C-alpha positions in Angstrom: 0.0 0.0 0.0 1.2 3.5 -0.9 0.3 6.9 0.5 -3.3 7.6 -0.5 -4.6 4.1 0.1 -4.1 2.4 -3.2 -2.0 -0.8 -3.6 0.9 -0.9 -6.0 1.4 -3.7 -8.5 3.6 -4.0 -11.6 2.7 -5.2 -15.1 5.6 -5.4 -17.6 7.6 -3.3 -15.1 5.0 -0.5 -15.2 3.4 0.7 -11.9 -0.3 0.0 -11.5 -2.3 1.6 -8.7 -5.3 -0.3 -7.5 -7.7 1.2 -4.9 -9.6 -1.1 -2.5 -7.0 -3.8 -2.7 -5.0 -5.4 0.2 -1.3 -6.1 0.1 -0.5 -9.7 -0.9 -3.8 -10.4 -2.7 -4.0 -12.0 -6.2 -6.4 -10.0 -8.3 -7.9 -9.8 -11.7 -7.9 -6.1 -12.7 -9.1 -3.8 -15.4 -7.0 -0.8 -16.4 -9.2 2.3 -16.2 -6.7 5.0 -17.0 -3.3 4.8 -18.6 -0.5 7.3 -18.3 3.1 7.3 -19.5 4.6 6.3 -16.2 1.8 4.4 -14.5 -1.7 3.0 -14.9 -4.8 3.1 -12.7 -7.0 0.1 -12.3 -10.1 -1.3 -10.7 -10.6 -4.8 -9.2 -12.6 -7.0 -11.5 -12.2 -10.2 -9.4 -10.5 -11.2 -6.2 -8.7 -14.5 -6.9 -6.9 -14.9 -3.6 -8.1 -12.5 -0.9 -5.9 -11.4 1.9 -6.8 -12.8 5.4 -6.9 -9.2 6.5 -9.8 -8.4 4.1 -13.1 -7.9 5.9 -16.7 -7.3 4.7 -17.2 -3.5 4.8 -19.9 -2.7 7.3 -21.3 0.3 5.4 -23.8 -0.3 2.5 -22.6 2.9 0.8 -18.9 1.9 0.8 -17.1 2.8 -2.5 -20.2 4.9 -3.5 -19.7 7.6 -0.8 -16.5 9.6 -1.1 -15.5 9.1 2.5 -14.0 5.9 3.8 -11.6 3.9 1.6 -10.0 1.3 4.0 -13.2 -0.2 5.5 -12.4 -3.4 3.6 -9.3 -4.0 5.8 -9.2 -5.2 9.4 -8.7 -2.1 11.6 -5.5 -3.2 13.4 -4.0 -4.0 10.0 -5.0 -0.5 8.7 -2.9 1.0 11.5 0.1 -1.2 10.6 -0.2 -0.3 6.9 -0.2 3.4 7.8 2.9 3.0 10.0 4.6 1.2 7.1 3.7 4.0 4.7 4.9 6.7 7.2 8.2 4.8 7.7 8.8 4.5 4.0 8.1 8.2 3.4 10.7 9.1 6.0 13.2 6.6 4.8 12.9 7.9 1.2 13.6 11.4 2.5 16.7 10.1 4.3 15.3 10.9 7.7 16.2 8.5 10.6 13.2 7.9 12.9 12.7 5.8 16.0 10.0 3.2 16.2 6.6 4.7 15.3 4.1 4.9 18.2 0.3 5.1 17.6 -2.3 7.3 19.1 -5.7 5.9 18.3 -9.3 5.6 19.5 -12.6 4.1 18.4 -12.5 2.8 14.8 -16.2 3.7 14.4 -18.5 6.4 15.8 -15.7 9.0 16.1 -16.2 11.7 13.5 -17.6 15.0 14.7 -17.3 17.1 11.6 -18.9 16.6 8.2 -19.0 18.6 5.1 -22.3 18.2 3.4 -23.4 19.0 -0.2 -27.1 19.5 -0.8 -27.6 17.6 2.4 -25.7 14.5 1.4 -22.2 13.3 0.8 -20.2 13.7 -2.4 -19.8 10.5 -4.4 -16.5 8.8 -4.9 -14.9 10.2 -8.1 -18.0 12.1 -9.1 -20.1 15.2 -8.3 -23.1 13.1 -7.4 -24.8 13.6 -4.1 -25.1 10.4 -2.1 -28.1 10.5 0.3 -27.4 9.3 3.8 -29.6 8.9 6.9 -26.7 7.6 9.1 -23.0 7.1 9.0 -21.0 4.4 10.8 -18.0 6.7 11.5 -20.2 9.6 12.8 -20.7 10.5 16.4 -24.2 9.9 17.8 -25.1 13.7 17.6 -24.5 13.7 13.9 -26.5 10.6 13.3 -29.4 11.9 15.4 -29.6 14.9 13.1 -29.3 12.8 9.9 -32.2 10.6 11.0 -34.3 13.5 12.2 -33.9 15.6 9.1 -34.9 13.9 5.8 -32.8 14.7 2.7 -35.6 16.8 1.1 -35.6 19.1 4.2 -31.9 19.7 4.5 -30.3 22.9 3.3 -29.0 23.1 -0.2 -25.4 24.1 -1.0 -22.3 23.4 1.1 -22.7 23.0 4.8 -20.5 22.2 7.8 -22.0 19.9 10.4 -20.2 19.7 13.8 -21.5 17.7 16.7 -20.1 16.3 20.0 -21.4 15.6 23.5 -18.7 18.0 24.9 -19.7 20.9 22.6 -22.1 23.8 23.1 -24.2 23.7 21.1 -24.0 19.9 20.9 -24.7 20.2 17.2 -24.1 23.0 14.8 -25.0 23.3 11.1 -23.2 26.2 9.4 -23.9 27.0 5.8 -21.1 28.5 3.7 -21.8 32.0 2.5 -20.6 33.3 -0.8 -17.7 34.9 1.0 -16.0 37.7 -0.9 -18.6 37.8 -3.7 -19.3 41.5 -3.3 -15.6 42.3 -3.1 -14.8 40.2 -6.2 -17.6 42.0 -8.1 -16.2 45.4 -7.1 -12.7 44.5 -8.3 -14.1 43.6 -11.7 -15.9 47.0 -12.1 -14.4 49.6 -14.4 -13.3 52.9 -12.9 -16.5 54.5 -14.3 -18.7 51.9 -12.7 -17.0 52.3 -9.4 -17.5 56.1 -9.6 -21.1 55.6 -10.5 -21.6 53.3 -7.5 -20.7 56.2 -5.3 -18.8 54.4 -2.6 -16.1 51.8 -2.4 -16.6 48.3 -1.1 -15.5 48.3 2.5 -13.3 45.4 3.2 -14.2 43.8 6.5 -11.5 43.9 9.1 -11.3 40.1 9.3 -12.6 38.3 6.2 -14.1 34.9 6.6 -15.8 35.6 10.0 -19.5 34.6 9.7 -22.0 36.6 11.6 -24.3 33.5 11.7 -25.0 32.7 15.3 -25.0 29.0 14.4 -21.3 29.1 13.5 -19.5 29.5 16.8 -19.0 26.3 18.8 -17.4 25.9 22.2 -16.0 22.5 23.1 -14.5 21.2 26.3 -11.0 19.7 25.7 -9.4 18.2 28.8 -11.3 20.6 31.0 -10.6 23.7 28.9 -13.1 25.6 26.8 -12.1 26.1 23.2 -14.1 28.3 20.9 -14.0 27.9 17.1 -16.1 28.5 13.9 -17.9 25.4 12.6 -17.1 26.7 9.0 -13.4 26.8 9.8 -11.0 23.9 10.4 -11.2 21.9 13.6 -10.2 18.3 14.3 -12.9 15.8 13.7 -11.8 13.2 16.1 -12.1 14.6 19.6 -11.1 11.4 21.4 -7.8 11.2 19.6 -7.2 15.0 19.9 -7.5 14.7 23.7 -5.1 11.8 23.7 -2.6 13.7 21.4 -2.5 17.0 23.3 -0.4 15.6 26.2 2.2 14.3 23.7 2.3 17.8 22.1 3.1 19.5 25.4 5.2 16.7 26.8 8.7 17.7 27.7 8.2 21.4 27.0 8.9 24.2 29.4 10.5 27.6 29.5 9.6 31.3 29.0 8.5 31.7 25.3 6.6 29.2 23.1 5.8 29.7 19.4 2.6 28.3 18.0 3.1 28.5 14.2 0.0 28.1 12.1 -2.0 28.3 15.4 -5.6 28.2 14.0 -8.1 29.0 16.8 -5.3 28.5 19.4 -6.3 25.0 20.4 -2.7 24.1 21.4 -1.8 27.6 22.6 -4.4 27.2 25.4 -2.4 24.3 26.8 1.0 25.8 26.1 -0.1 28.8 28.2 -0.1 26.5 31.3 3.7 25.8 31.0 5.1 28.9 29.4 5.2 32.5 30.5 4.4 33.8 27.0 2.9 32.2 23.9 3.2 33.7 20.4 0.5 32.7 17.9 1.0 33.1 14.1 -2.0 32.4 11.8 -2.7 33.8 8.4 -6.5 33.2 8.7 -7.4 36.2 10.8 -10.9 34.9 11.3 -9.5 31.9 13.2 -7.2 34.2 15.1 -10.3 36.1 16.4 -11.4 32.9 18.1 -7.8 32.3 19.3 -7.8 35.7 21.0 -11.0 34.8 22.9 -9.5 31.4 23.8 -6.4 33.1 25.2 -8.1 35.8 27.1 -6.4 36.4 30.4 -3.3 34.5 29.3 0.0 36.2 28.4 0.4 36.0 24.7 0.9 37.8 21.4 -0.7 37.1 18.0 0.2 37.8 14.4 -2.5 37.6 11.7 -0.1 37.0 8.9 1.5 34.0 7.1 4.5 32.2 8.5 6.7 33.7 5.7 5.6 37.3 6.5 6.1 36.7 10.2 9.7 35.5 9.6 10.5 38.3 7.2 8.9 41.2 9.0 8.5 40.5 12.7 10.6 37.7 14.2 13.9 39.6 14.5 12.4 42.5 16.5 10.2 40.1 18.5 13.1 37.9 19.6 15.1 41.0 20.4 12.3 42.2 22.7 11.1 39.0 24.4 14.1 36.7 24.0 14.5 33.4 22.1 11.9 30.7 21.9 12.3 27.7 24.1 9.9 25.5 22.0 7.8 25.7 18.9 4.7 23.8 17.9 4.2 23.8 14.1 1.0 22.6 12.4 1.1 23.7 8.8 -1.4 23.1 6.0 -1.0 20.1 3.6 1.6 22.0 1.6 3.9 22.0 4.5 5.9 25.0 5.9 6.7 28.0 3.7 10.3 28.0 2.7 11.0 31.2 4.6 9.5 29.8 7.9 11.4 26.5 7.5 14.7 28.2 6.7 14.3 30.4 9.8 13.4 27.4 12.0 16.5 25.6 10.8 18.8 28.3 12.0 16.7 29.5 15.0 18.3 27.1 17.5 15.0 26.4 19.2 15.7 23.4 21.4 12.5 21.5 20.8 10.1 21.6 17.7 6.9 19.7 17.8 5.8 19.2 14.1 2.2 18.1 13.4 1.2 17.3 9.9 -1.8 16.1 7.8 0.6 15.3 4.9 3.6 13.2 5.9 5.0 13.6 2.4 5.6 17.3 2.8 6.5 16.7 6.4 9.2 14.3 5.4 10.6 17.0 3.0 10.6 19.6 5.8 12.1 17.2 8.4 14.9 16.4 6.1 15.9 20.0 6.0 15.7 20.3 9.8 17.8 17.2 10.1 20.4 18.6 7.8 20.6 21.7 10.1 21.3 19.7 13.2 17.9 18.4 14.5 17.2 14.8 15.2 13.8 13.1 15.4 13.4 12.0 19.0 9.8 10.7 18.8 7.4 9.9 16.0 3.7 9.2 16.5 1.0 8.2 14.0 -2.2 10.1 15.1 -5.0 8.0 13.7 -7.6 10.8 13.5 -9.5 9.1 10.6 -10.0 5.3 10.9 -11.4 3.5 7.9 -9.6 6.1 5.6 -6.0 6.4 4.3 -5.7 9.8 5.8 -2.4 10.1 7.8 -1.6 12.6 10.5 1.7 12.6 12.4 3.5 14.2 15.3 7.3 14.4 15.3 9.4 15.7 18.2 12.6 17.2 16.9 15.4 18.3 19.2 18.5 20.3 18.5 21.7 18.2 18.8 
């Protein structure tokens, strides 16, 4: 199995990627797409199934665009993810210790759903798959799905968040056409703008919804964390609560950096062990929630990208407050910006905790950190999304 969940075979020395397969199986396949360097295929017949293959419990499996590993025994899913992670690090030339796993319930875990016209997007299509329950959803989500028929659900794209520890326990936030007026104004000619009589006033923080259904407050390990249901927040609260102690483990000192901080979920816990926390987050809408979460705690925040923070602020900041004793980094799938990574490499920060939802770009970044004198002390697979090939990891890097 390779990153993404397909299995790799070779025909006449050409790579063939086969979804919904299990390593070691003998299959009859049909090539569905052919490219110069590789082919894609579908399973036509399973000749010799793997002993790790199981009957998917969901009747919509392979139709819905969600799960893609439900045909594999869960314990073996975890082992495959660890193998994929180890291979990615090895290919990048990064030496890592034995991979530990942070996991939870394989079903009934998911608190956040993105709906389209009240259903789920089909696999490999724009079709809407009607659902009245989901095996990986928390009870609060399933209660809403059963109580609200498809024909009564809002059209368009919606974000559904539910959890027993949240207030409200279930929130449905519909995505607005954010920026539509601003984009229309930019396309106007100078004459049209003059005729309009007044300029479009850009909101101070774009992306903040005034919809009262959007803000959600959840209890995490006894702390209240506020966020926007339309924005990003981890979908597996059980695993998140298990992971947070590993994120803060072994950290102490005066100054902590939370780079790509989002709504400040980790900063809230860093504030317990550091005198000062610095949050950097380009999504200023998320940062508004972070400010509320950090109220009363000593901190500073920068509503800019990691690259801009490094280029414009970090030198004067360090000169004023002193060096950072630790950094928590949680970038988007693309990984760290080059400027932020280059600065981290020469910063001398003793401990860097690097979370990632894309171990491929994480391996690339870690290689650069390793070349600058950091070693990977600890690596953990955070299995936030059982039954899927999605990989999240936490690496602890220390300066030699």
